[in-house]
N, CA, C and O atoms as a printed pandas DataFrame, in Angstrom:
     atom_number atom_name residue_name chain_id  residue_number  x_coord  y_coord  z_coord
0              1         N          UNK        A               1    0.848   -1.184    0.000
1              2        CA          UNK        A               1    0.000    0.000    0.000
2              3         C          UNK        A               1    0.886    1.238    0.000
3              4         O          UNK        A               1    1.834    1.332    0.780
4              5         N          UNK        A               2    0.575    2.182   -0.874
5              6        CA          UNK        A               2    1.359    3.416   -1.006
6              7         C          UNK        A               2    0.934    4.423    0.051
7              8         O          UNK        A               2   -0.240    4.482    0.418
8              9         N          UNK        A               3    1.890    5.224    0.548
9             10        CA          UNK        A               3    1.506    6.282    1.498
10            11         C          UNK        A               3    0.524    7.245    0.836
11            12         O          UNK        A               3    0.559    7.452   -0.377
12            13         N          UNK        A               4   -0.321    7.807    1.625
13            14        CA          UNK        A               4   -1.321    8.750    1.127
14            15         C          UNK        A               4   -0.620   10.021    0.666
15            16         O          UNK        A               4   -0.120   10.794    1.483
16            17         N          UNK        A               5   -0.587   10.230   -0.634
17            18        CA          UNK        A               5    0.101   11.396   -1.183
18            19         C          UNK        A               5   -0.723   12.666   -1.024
19            20         O          UNK        A               5   -0.222   13.763   -1.270
20            21         N          UNK        A               6   -1.981   12.531   -0.617
21            22        CA          UNK        A               6   -2.827   13.711   -0.440
22            23         C          UNK        A               6   -2.896   14.140    1.022
23            24         O          UNK        A               6   -3.724   14.973    1.390
24            25         N          UNK        A               7   -2.026   13.570    1.855
25            26        CA          UNK        A               7   -2.030   13.939    3.282
26            27         C          UNK        A               7   -1.824   15.448    3.406
27            28         O          UNK        A               7   -1.043   16.046    2.667
28            29         N          UNK        A               8   -2.527   16.037    4.337
29            30        CA          UNK        A               8   -2.463   17.484    4.534
30            31         C          UNK        A               8   -1.079   17.906    5.020
31            32         O          UNK        A               8   -0.469   17.248    5.862
32            33         N          UNK        A               9   -0.611   18.999    4.477
33            34        CA          UNK        A               9    0.643   19.575    4.948
34            35         C          UNK        A               9    0.391   20.246    6.295
35            36         O          UNK        A               9   -0.729   20.676    6.571
36            37         N          UNK        A              10    1.413   20.338    7.128
37            38        CA          UNK        A              10    1.224   21.032    8.408
38            39         C          UNK        A              10    0.788   22.481    8.163
39            40         O          UNK        A              10    1.232   23.128    7.214
40            41         N          UNK        A              11   -0.071   22.960    9.024
41            42        CA          UNK        A              11   -0.528   24.347    8.905
42            43         C          UNK        A              11    0.548   25.293    9.415
43            44         O          UNK        A              11    1.413   24.914   10.204
44            45         N          UNK        A              12    0.472   26.515    8.949
45            46        CA          UNK        A              12    1.389   27.554    9.412
46            47         C          UNK        A              12    0.744   28.328   10.550
47            48         O          UNK        A              12   -0.463   28.233   10.774
48            49         N          UNK        A              13    1.542   29.080   11.252
49            50        CA          UNK        A              13    1.057   29.933   12.346
50            51         C          UNK        A              13   -0.066   30.844   11.853
51            52         O          UNK        A              13   -1.078   31.010   12.533
52            53         N          UNK        A              14    0.112   31.428   10.682
53            54        CA          UNK        A              14   -0.902   32.347   10.146
54            55         C          UNK        A              14   -2.193   31.595    9.838
55            56         O          UNK        A              14   -3.280   32.117   10.084
56            57         N          UNK        A              15   -2.094   30.387    9.307
57            58        CA          UNK        A              15   -3.308   29.604    9.026
58            59         C          UNK        A              15   -4.067   29.281   10.308
59            60         O          UNK        A              15   -5.297   29.320   10.323
60            61         N          UNK        A              16   -3.352   28.966   11.379
61            62        CA          UNK        A              16   -4.024   28.714   12.659
62            63         C          UNK        A              16   -4.733   29.977   13.150
63            64         O          UNK        A              16   -5.867   29.913   13.625
64            65         N          UNK        A              17   -4.066   31.114   13.035
65            66        CA          UNK        A              17   -4.679   32.369   13.472
66            67         C          UNK        A              17   -5.892   32.714   12.612
67            68         O          UNK        A              17   -6.905   33.184   13.130
68            69         N          UNK        A              18   -5.796   32.484   11.310
69            70        CA          UNK        A              18   -6.936   32.749   10.432
70            71         C          UNK        A              18   -8.118   31.835   10.765
71            72         O          UNK        A              18   -9.272   32.261   10.725
72            73         N          UNK        A              19   -7.820   30.583   11.093
73            74        CA          UNK        A              19   -8.885   29.645   11.457
74            75         C          UNK        A              19   -9.629   30.130   12.707
75            76         O          UNK        A              19  -10.859   30.110   12.749
76            77         N          UNK        A              20   -8.879   30.564   13.719
77            78        CA          UNK        A              20   -9.516   31.107   14.921
78            79         C          UNK        A              20  -10.251   32.408   14.596
79            80         O          UNK        A              20  -11.348   32.645   15.101
80            81         N          UNK        A              21   -9.659   33.236   13.767
81            82        CA          UNK        A              21  -10.302   34.485   13.373
82            83         C          UNK        A              21  -11.647   34.253   12.711
83            84         O          UNK        A              21  -12.617   34.954   13.000
84            85         N          UNK        A              22  -11.708   33.264   11.818
85            86        CA          UNK        A              22  -12.982   32.941   11.160
86            87         C          UNK        A              22  -14.034   32.550   12.187
87            88         O          UNK        A              22  -15.189   32.963   12.085
88            89         N          UNK        A              23  -13.636   31.753   13.178
89            90        CA          UNK        A              23  -14.582   31.329   14.225
90            91         C          UNK        A              23  -15.035   32.522   15.064
91            92         O          UNK        A              23  -16.211   32.619   15.416
92            93         N          UNK        A              24  -14.122   33.421   15.386
93            94        CA          UNK        A              24  -14.491   34.585   16.199
94            95         C          UNK        A              24  -15.424   35.519   15.421
95            96         O          UNK        A              24  -16.340   36.097   16.006
96            97         N          UNK        A              25  -15.203   35.672   14.127
97            98        CA          UNK        A              25  -16.096   36.498   13.301
98            99         C          UNK        A              25  -17.490   35.890   13.282
99           100         O          UNK        A              25  -18.479   36.617   13.380
100          101         N          UNK        A              26  -17.586   34.563   13.155
101          102        CA          UNK        A              26  -18.899   33.899   13.182
102          103         C          UNK        A              26  -19.633   34.181   14.488
103          104         O          UNK        A              26  -20.863   34.167   14.533
104          105         N          UNK        A              27  -18.871   34.438   15.549
105          106        CA          UNK        A              27  -19.465   34.707   16.865
106          107         C          UNK        A              27  -19.711   36.201   17.101
107          108         O          UNK        A              27  -20.133   36.598   18.187
108          109         N          UNK        A              28  -19.449   37.018   16.093
109          110        CA          UNK        A              28  -19.757   38.443   16.188
110          111         C          UNK        A              28  -18.610   39.332   16.633
111          112         O          UNK        A              28  -18.822   40.523   16.862
112          113         N          UNK        A              29  -17.413   38.801   16.762
113          114        CA          UNK        A              29  -16.261   39.602   17.171
114          115         C          UNK        A              29  -15.576   40.200   15.946
115          116         O          UNK        A              29  -15.717   39.694   14.833
116          117         N          UNK        A              30  -14.850   41.258   16.162
117          118        CA          UNK        A              30  -14.021   41.856   15.109
118          119         C          UNK        A              30  -12.610   41.320   15.272
119          120         O          UNK        A              30  -12.104   41.200   16.388
120          121         N          UNK        A              31  -11.982   41.000   14.156
121          122        CA          UNK        A              31  -10.624   40.460   14.210
122          123         C          UNK        A              31   -9.743   41.148   13.173
123          124         O          UNK        A              31  -10.213   41.666   12.160
124          125         N          UNK        A              32   -8.451   41.132   13.468
125          126        CA          UNK        A              32   -7.458   41.669   12.536
126          127         C          UNK        A              32   -6.180   40.863   12.728
127          128         O          UNK        A              32   -5.686   40.738   13.848
128          129         N          UNK        A              33   -5.653   40.325   11.657
129          130        CA          UNK        A              33   -4.379   39.625   11.709
130          131         C          UNK        A              33   -3.281   40.676   11.651
131          132         O          UNK        A              33   -3.241   41.480   10.719
132          133         N          UNK        A              34   -2.396   40.678   12.630
133          134        CA          UNK        A              34   -1.305   41.650   12.655
134          135         C          UNK        A              34    0.004   40.931   12.353
135          136         O          UNK        A              34    0.283   39.856   12.885
136          137         N          UNK        A              35    0.801   41.555   11.483
137          138        CA          UNK        A              35    2.075   40.987   11.053
138          139         C          UNK        A              35    3.189   42.005   11.272
139          140         O          UNK        A              35    3.727   42.545   10.305
140          141         N          UNK        A              36    3.545   42.275   12.528
141          142        CA          UNK        A              36    4.570   43.287   12.793
142          143         C          UNK        A              36    5.949   42.801   12.348
143          144         O          UNK        A              36    6.301   41.647   12.592
144          145         N          UNK        A              37    6.736   43.665   11.697
145          146        CA          UNK        A              37    8.072   43.272   11.253
146          147         C          UNK        A              37    8.931   42.801   12.434
147          148         O          UNK        A              37    9.030   43.482   13.455
148          149         N          UNK        A              38    9.531   41.658   12.281
149          150        CA          UNK        A              38   10.444   41.152   13.299
150          151         C          UNK        A              38    9.783   40.504   14.502
151          152         O          UNK        A              38   10.479   40.029   15.400
152          153         N          UNK        A              39    8.447   40.471   14.545
153          154        CA          UNK        A              39    7.720   39.873   15.668
154          155         C          UNK        A              39    6.768   38.798   15.151
155          156         O          UNK        A              39    6.466   38.741   13.959
156          157         N          UNK        A              40    6.307   37.959   16.053
157          158        CA          UNK        A              40    5.371   36.896   15.680
158          159         C          UNK        A              40    4.025   37.489   15.277
159          160         O          UNK        A              40    3.571   38.456   15.888
160          161         N          UNK        A              41    3.387   36.928   14.267
161          162        CA          UNK        A              41    2.030   37.366   13.917
162          163         C          UNK        A              41    1.085   37.097   15.083
163          164         O          UNK        A              41    1.316   36.200   15.893
164          165         N          UNK        A              42    0.024   37.882   15.154
165          166        CA          UNK        A              42   -0.990   37.656   16.183
166          167         C          UNK        A              42   -2.354   38.005   15.618
167          168         O          UNK        A              42   -2.474   38.667   14.588
168          169         N          UNK        A              43   -3.378   37.541   16.321
169          170        CA          UNK        A              43   -4.754   37.828   15.943
170          171         C          UNK        A              43   -5.318   38.783   16.975
171          172         O          UNK        A              43   -5.441   38.436   18.150
172          173         N          UNK        A              44   -5.658   39.979   16.543
173          174        CA          UNK        A              44   -6.272   40.972   17.432
174          175         C          UNK        A              44   -7.773   40.715   17.394
175          176         O          UNK        A              44   -8.393   40.792   16.334
176          177         N          UNK        A              45   -8.358   40.409   18.553
177          178        CA          UNK        A              45   -9.789   40.114   18.660
178          179         C          UNK        A              45  -10.415   41.179   19.544
179          180         O          UNK        A              45   -9.923   41.460   20.637
180          181         N          UNK        A              46  -11.520   41.778   19.059
181          182        CA          UNK        A              46  -12.169   42.851   19.806
182          183         C          UNK        A              46  -13.669   42.597   19.908
183          184         O          UNK        A              46  -14.308   42.146   18.957
184          185         N          UNK        A              47  -14.215   42.898   21.091
185          186        CA          UNK        A              47  -15.651   42.844   21.297
186          187         C          UNK        A              47  -16.239   44.123   20.686
187          188         O          UNK        A              47  -15.899   45.215   21.141
188          189         N          UNK        A              48  -17.108   44.024   19.675
189          190        CA          UNK        A              48  -17.638   45.229   19.031
190          191         C          UNK        A              48  -18.545   46.059   19.939
191          192         O          UNK        A              48  -18.805   47.228   19.652
192          193         N          UNK        A              49  -19.025   45.465   21.028
193          194        CA          UNK        A              49  -19.885   46.192   21.954
194          195         C          UNK        A              49  -19.096   46.949   23.016
195          196         O          UNK        A              49  -19.653   47.772   23.742
196          197         N          UNK        A              50  -17.796   46.668   23.104
197          198        CA          UNK        A              50  -16.937   47.335   24.088
198          199         C          UNK        A              50  -15.502   47.252   23.569
199          200         O          UNK        A              50  -14.786   46.296   23.863
200          201         N          UNK        A              51  -15.090   48.251   22.801
201          202        CA          UNK        A              51  -13.795   48.189   22.116
202          203         C          UNK        A              51  -12.608   48.072   23.070
203          204         O          UNK        A              51  -11.523   47.665   22.654
204          205         N          UNK        A              52  -12.798   48.422   24.336
205          206        CA          UNK        A              52  -11.709   48.252   25.309
206          207         C          UNK        A              52  -11.471   46.779   25.616
207          208         O          UNK        A              52  -10.414   46.409   26.127
208          209         N          UNK        A              53  -12.456   45.940   25.304
209          210        CA          UNK        A              53  -12.318   44.498   25.529
210          211         C          UNK        A              53  -11.721   43.879   24.272
211          212         O          UNK        A              53  -12.439   43.484   23.353
212          213         N          UNK        A              54  -10.394   43.804   24.250
213          214        CA          UNK        A              54   -9.662   43.290   23.094
214          215         C          UNK        A              54   -8.449   42.526   23.589
215          216         O          UNK        A              54   -7.954   42.758   24.692
216          217         N          UNK        A              55   -7.986   41.623   22.764
217          218        CA          UNK        A              55   -6.825   40.809   23.139
218          219         C          UNK        A              55   -6.104   40.360   21.881
219          220         O          UNK        A              55   -6.712   40.176   20.827
220          221         N          UNK        A              56   -4.790   40.187   22.012
221          222        CA          UNK        A              56   -3.976   39.633   20.937
222          223         C          UNK        A              56   -3.688   38.170   21.258
223          224         O          UNK        A              56   -3.168   37.846   22.325
224          225         N          UNK        A              57   -4.033   37.296   20.324
225          226        CA          UNK        A              57   -3.847   35.856   20.483
226          227         C          UNK        A              57   -2.702   35.427   19.571
227          228         O          UNK        A              57   -2.591   35.880   18.432
228          229         N          UNK        A              58   -1.859   34.548   20.094
229          230        CA          UNK        A              58   -0.748   34.023   19.313
230          231         C          UNK        A              58   -0.923   32.530   19.093
231          232         O          UNK        A              58   -1.656   31.870   19.829
232          233         N          UNK        A              59   -0.253   31.997   18.085
233          234        CA          UNK        A              59   -0.181   30.554   17.846
234          235         C          UNK        A              59    1.299   30.199   17.843
235          236         O          UNK        A              59    2.076   30.734   17.051
236          237         N          UNK        A              60    1.677   29.300   18.728
237          238        CA          UNK        A              60    3.086   28.929   18.876
238          239         C          UNK        A              60    3.230   27.420   18.929
239          240         O          UNK        A              60    2.383   26.719   19.483
240          241         N          UNK        A              61    4.315   26.928   18.346
241          242        CA          UNK        A              61    4.606   25.498   18.370
242          243         C          UNK        A              61    5.623   25.206   19.460
243          244         O          UNK        A              61    6.656   25.868   19.556
244          245         N          UNK        A              62    5.320   24.210   20.278
245          246        CA          UNK        A              62    6.236   23.761   21.318
246          247         C          UNK        A              62    6.539   22.288   21.146
247          248         O          UNK        A              62    6.159   21.678   20.147
248          249         N          UNK        A              63    7.207   21.734   22.100
249          250        CA          UNK        A              63    7.560   20.317   22.049
250          251         C          UNK        A              63    6.325   19.424   22.012
251          252         O          UNK        A              63    6.378   18.304   21.505
252          253         N          UNK        A              64    5.214   19.921   22.549
253          254        CA          UNK        A              64    3.973   19.141   22.582
254          255         C          UNK        A              64    2.944   19.614   21.563
255          256         O          UNK        A              64    1.749   19.385   21.745
256          257         N          UNK        A              65    3.386   20.265   20.500
257          258        CA          UNK        A              65    2.498   20.671   19.416
258          259         C          UNK        A              65    2.164   22.155   19.422
259          260         O          UNK        A              65    2.740   22.941   20.175
260          261         N          UNK        A              66    1.224   22.513   18.568
261          262        CA          UNK        A              66    0.791   23.902   18.414
262          263         C          UNK        A              66   -0.287   24.239   19.440
263          264         O          UNK        A              66   -1.187   23.442   19.703
264          265         N          UNK        A              67   -0.177   25.423   20.007
265          266        CA          UNK        A              67   -1.134   25.936   20.989
266          267         C          UNK        A              67   -1.470   27.390   20.668
267          268         O          UNK        A              67   -0.659   28.113   20.091
268          269         N          UNK        A              68   -2.673   27.805   21.049
269          270        CA          UNK        A              68   -3.019   29.228   21.074
270          271         C          UNK        A              68   -2.603   29.766   22.434
271          272         O          UNK        A              68   -2.711   29.081   23.451
272          273         N          UNK        A              69   -2.130   31.000   22.432
273          274        CA          UNK        A              69   -1.625   31.646   23.658
274          275         C          UNK        A              69   -2.230   33.032   23.815
275          276         O          UNK        A              69   -2.467   33.741   22.837
276          277         N          UNK        A              70   -2.474   33.403   25.069
277          278        CA          UNK        A              70   -2.815   34.795   25.399
278          279         C          UNK        A              70   -1.554   35.634   25.261
279          280         O          UNK        A              70   -0.445   35.099   25.276
280          281         N          UNK        A              71   -1.714   36.924   25.128
281          282        CA          UNK        A              71   -0.558   37.823   25.009
282          283         C          UNK        A              71    0.278   37.862   26.282
283          284         O          UNK        A              71    1.442   38.261   26.245
284          285         N          UNK        A              72   -0.301   37.453   27.409
285          286        CA          UNK        A              72    0.440   37.461   28.664
286          287         C          UNK        A              72    1.163   36.125   28.902
287          288         O          UNK        A              72    1.508   35.795   30.037
288          289         N          UNK        A              73    1.388   35.363   27.827
289          290        CA          UNK        A              73    2.185   34.128   27.839
290          291         C          UNK        A              73    1.550   32.990   28.638
291          292         O          UNK        A              73    2.242   32.226   29.310
292          293         N          UNK        A              74    0.229   32.890   28.554
293          294        CA          UNK        A              74   -0.495   31.768   29.151
294          295         C          UNK        A              74   -1.197   31.011   28.025
295          296         O          UNK        A              74   -1.822   31.608   27.148
296          297         N          UNK        A              75   -1.079   29.687   28.068
297          298        CA          UNK        A              75   -1.735   28.869   27.053
298          299         C          UNK        A              75   -3.254   28.959   27.163
299          300         O          UNK        A              75   -3.817   29.048   28.254
300          301         N          UNK        A              76   -3.897   28.935   25.997
301          302        CA          UNK        A              76   -5.357   28.885   25.964
302          303         C          UNK        A              76   -5.793   27.431   25.773
303          304         O          UNK        A              76   -6.473   26.865   26.628
304          305         N          UNK        A              77   -5.399   26.831   24.648
305          306        CA          UNK        A              77   -5.752   25.440   24.327
306          307         C          UNK        A              77   -5.002   25.039   23.065
307          308         O          UNK        A              77   -4.490   25.895   22.343
308          309         N          UNK        A              78   -4.938   23.732   22.799
309          310        CA          UNK        A              78   -4.307   23.277   21.552
310          311         C          UNK        A              78   -5.066   23.795   20.330
311          312         O          UNK        A              78   -6.273   24.027   20.394
312          313         N          UNK        A              79   -4.354   23.973   19.226
313          314        CA          UNK        A              79   -4.970   24.511   18.016
314          315         C          UNK        A              79   -6.029   23.589   17.424
315          316         O          UNK        A              79   -6.852   24.038   16.626
316          317         N          UNK        A              80   -6.027   22.334   17.789
317          318        CA          UNK        A              80   -6.998   21.389   17.251
318          319         C          UNK        A              80   -8.400   21.550   17.782
319          320         O          UNK        A              80   -9.318   20.891   17.296
320          321         N          UNK        A              81   -8.593   22.411   18.767
321          322        CA          UNK        A              81   -9.916   22.589   19.367
322          323         C          UNK        A              81  -10.338   24.055   19.277
323          324         O          UNK        A              81  -10.491   24.733   20.293
324          325         N          UNK        A              82  -10.522   24.531   18.048
325          326        CA          UNK        A              82  -10.849   25.940   17.811
326          327         C          UNK        A              82  -12.126   26.371   18.535
327          328         O          UNK        A              82  -12.141   27.466   19.096
328          329         N          UNK        A              83  -13.205   25.567   18.553
329          330        CA          UNK        A              83  -14.401   26.003   19.284
330          331         C          UNK        A              83  -14.129   26.252   20.778
331          332         O          UNK        A              83  -14.650   27.209   21.351
332          333         N          UNK        A              84  -13.321   25.400   21.399
333          334        CA          UNK        A              84  -13.002   25.601   22.818
334          335         C          UNK        A              84  -12.185   26.863   23.017
335          336         O          UNK        A              84  -12.396   27.587   23.990
336          337         N          UNK        A              85  -11.259   27.138   22.118
337          338        CA          UNK        A              85  -10.451   28.362   22.199
338          339         C          UNK        A              85  -11.362   29.574   22.041
339          340         O          UNK        A              85  -11.267   30.536   22.804
340          341         N          UNK        A              86  -12.242   29.522   21.049
341          342        CA          UNK        A              86  -13.163   30.634   20.811
342          343         C          UNK        A              86  -14.071   30.864   22.017
343          344         O          UNK        A              86  -14.365   32.008   22.361
344          345         N          UNK        A              87  -14.518   29.780   22.664
345          346        CA          UNK        A              87  -15.339   29.918   23.876
346          347         C          UNK        A              87  -14.574   30.684   24.956
347          348         O          UNK        A              87  -15.119   31.598   25.575
348          349         N          UNK        A              88  -13.316   30.314   25.179
349          350        CA          UNK        A              88  -12.518   30.966   26.229
350          351         C          UNK        A              88  -12.266   32.432   25.900
351          352         O          UNK        A              88  -12.380   33.297   26.769
352          353         N          UNK        A              89  -11.926   32.708   24.652
353          354        CA          UNK        A              89  -11.675   34.095   24.245
354          355         C          UNK        A              89  -12.957   34.913   24.406
355          356         O          UNK        A              89  -12.922   36.037   24.909
356          357         N          UNK        A              90  -14.078   34.350   23.980
357          358        CA          UNK        A              90  -15.363   35.055   24.099
358          359         C          UNK        A              90  -15.692   35.355   25.559
359          360         O          UNK        A              90  -16.201   36.433   25.866
360          361         N          UNK        A              91  -15.407   34.413   26.466
361          362        CA          UNK        A              91  -15.668   34.660   27.900
362          363         C          UNK        A              91  -14.802   35.792   28.440
363          364         O          UNK        A              91  -15.280   36.645   29.189
364          365         N          UNK        A              92  -13.536   35.798   28.059
365          366        CA          UNK        A              92  -12.632   36.846   28.540
366          367         C          UNK        A              92  -13.028   38.216   28.004
367          368         O          UNK        A              92  -12.870   39.223   28.695
368          369         N          UNK        A              93  -13.537   38.261   26.789
369          370        CA          UNK        A              93  -13.875   39.540   26.155
370          371         C          UNK        A              93  -15.352   39.904   26.314
371          372         O          UNK        A              93  -15.822   40.856   25.691
372          373         N          UNK        A              94  -16.075   39.168   27.127
373          374        CA          UNK        A              94  -17.502   39.440   27.322
374          375         C          UNK        A              94  -17.716   40.669   28.192
375          376         O          UNK        A              94  -16.924   40.971   29.085
376          377         N          UNK        A              95  -18.812   41.370   27.906
377          378        CA          UNK        A              95  -19.229   42.494   28.749
378          379         C          UNK        A              95  -19.895   41.906   29.988
379          380         O          UNK        A              95  -20.857   41.145   29.881
380          381         N          UNK        A              96  -19.378   42.262   31.169
381          382        CA          UNK        A              96  -19.936   41.711   32.410
382          383         C          UNK        A              96  -20.775   42.733   33.146
383          384         O          UNK        A              96  -21.319   42.436   34.209
């Protein structure tokens, strides 16, 4: 049996951020992919009902795979569970 030549290539950091961005937009949040020169790309997510409620999310690969991270260097969840990540981000950015 031949190896599957159509196996998916690993995703890039930007693709992971875009995937989360698409999910956040579906939930009504505003997003912007930021690509600062010399720094890691991030996803800026903002609550449209309270613009002060915003956060930059990163996607980083470690020894145990790819994870989404808060800007304050705390892990959110593995990239394979975008709905769970979106739930956590939405809770943090919710108007209380």
